N, C-alpha and C positions, 0 to 999 in steps of 0.2 A: 218220582223225583222231587214233586213236589211233599213229601212226605216217608219219614226211612224206618220206624216201626209201621207195627199191626195200630199202636195207638195214634199214632200221628194221622195216618189215612183213615181210622174210624171219627178221629175230630174234623179231619176234610172235609168226609159225607156230613157230615155235623153241619159245618161253617163255611160252609161254600156257597151256599141260595143264600146266607145271611153276608156275605161279603157281597157275590150278586146283583142283592136287592139293594145293597147303599151304591152303588154306581161302581163297583171295585172289583180286581180280578188280584185273585190268589195265588200269588205267586209260590211261595213254600210257606209251611209251619214245622214248627221243631219243638218237642216238648222233654227238656232237657231236664236233668236232674241236677240239684244245686247242694253245696253243703249241709243246708238247713229248707230251703225254699228250692221249687221247678220253677222254672221259666216256662212258659208258652210264649214263645216269638211267632208272629207272623209277619211275611212281608209281604207286601201288596200296595198296587198300583190304580190307577185311572185305565183304563181300558189305551188310552194314546201315550202312558206310561209317567204318566206325571205324579207326583204324589207331593202333599205340603202337608206340615202340622196340622192345619186343622182335617185336613182329611182321616189322619192316624186319630186324630182325637175323637171326630166321629164315628171313624169306624171303629176305633176300643172299645166308647159306648155301647156303639150296634151289638157286635160280639159280646161283651159281657154281660147283657142282659140275657143274650140266649145261653151260655154257660153255667150264669147264676140259677139259671130256671132248670134247665137241664143233668147240671153237676154230672159232667161226665168222668172225671177228673181228681181223683182221691188224693184228701190231702192236699195243704196247702199251693196256692204258685202263685206267681207273679204275669200277668198279660204284659205283653209289650208288641205294639203295632211299630209297622217303619216301612220304609220303602227299605226295595232291594238295593239301592245305593250306586255308585258311579261302578264298582266294581262285582255285578248282581251275577249272583247264581244265575245261570240256565236250566229251569228246570223245565219247559214247553217245547213241544217241538217248537213252534213259533217264533222263541226267540231265538235258535239256530237261526234261521231269516233274516229274523228284524238286527241281528247283529252280525248280518254276514259282513264281511272284510274287517272287522278287530278280530284281535286276537284274544287268544281262551288258553285255557287248562280244561284237558277230556281226562277225567278217571271213569275205566273202566270196570266191572263183574267178572271180566273173563277175560283172556288174551282176545288181542288182535292185530295182528300182523309183527305175532312176536315181542307183544310188551299192552303193558294197560292204562299206561299215561301218556297223553298228548298234551304238546304244547302246538301252536303255532295258527294262521289265520284264518276266520271263519269263512268256510265254500257254499255256505249256502247248505240247501234237502236236496237230495238221488231217490227218491221210491220210498220216503220214510226212513232215508240213513241221513247223518249227521255227515257233509263230506269237510274236512277239514286239510289246507294246506300245511303244511307239517316245516318246523321251526328250523330250519338248515340244510332243506331239501325242497327250496323251488317246485320244482318239477313234481313231483309227489305229493297227491291229494288222495286223500285215505277217507274211503267211507266206513262208516259208525253206522250198525243199527243201534236208533235210539234204545230202543229195548234195554242193552247191553252198557247204556252210562250212570252209574252214580248217583257220581260227582261231577258240576260242570259251572267255570266262572269266567266271567273279560277277565283280562289283566289290565292291571291300569297303567295305560300308557298314555303321550301324549295325543295321541289319534282319539283314544276315548276322551278324555278331558275336553277336548275342541271339540267333540262330537255335545259333549253335555251338555257344555256351557252355549252351543248353539241353538240347545233345544232350548235351553230353560230361557233362551234371549227371545226366541221366535213365539214361546207361551205368553211374557211380560208386556201387558196392557201400558198404551203410552204414559196412562196415569200413574203404575204400578211403577214405573220409572223417576215419576216427578215425586212423587209426596216421598218417599225414601223409608215407610213406612212397614214398605211388603213382608211379606214372608216369605221364606227363602223355600225354594223349591229344595227338598231333600233328595230328589233322584237326579 
C-alpha cells in the first residue's frame, strides 16, 4: 500500500534506505502523471510520528541526491516531500494499531462481508488482520486481512483534530512557546 504501481515499488526499494538513514519512515510514495511534468510524492515522518518543514527539506535533499545519481525516472518530474497530514493514509500494519479508536475509511481489492468499502472506528489488529467497528453497527467488528487493503485513511473528525493538537503540544519545548518563531508541525 505504500506504493501502487511496480514503478512506485521500485522507487520504494531504492529510497527506503535513504529515508531510514535520514531518521525517517516512508509512509507512502506515489509517482503521478501530470499534464506536462510527473510528480513524485513522498510522505514521511519520524518514528515518533512527527514531521516539520526542516525535516521535509532535509529529506528532500537526501532523496534528490540519490535520485539524481540513480536516475530511475524517465523524463521531467517534480519531487514533493511532505508529512502524511492529520487525515493521513494508513499504509503500514502498525498504523492501524497506532490509530486505534479513530475513525477510518478502508477500501479493499475484493469483497469482504459482501462489500469493498468500510467506514468505522479502528479496533486494532488481530492475527495480522485489521479490526474495524463498522459505522452504524456498534456491536459488529469486521476483521479484514491487511493484504486485501488497497487504500485506507483516517477521517477528519473533532477527535482526530484534538489528538493532533495534543501531540503537537506535547512535542513543543517551553522555548518554542516563548519565542513564537517555531516552525509549525505539519503532522
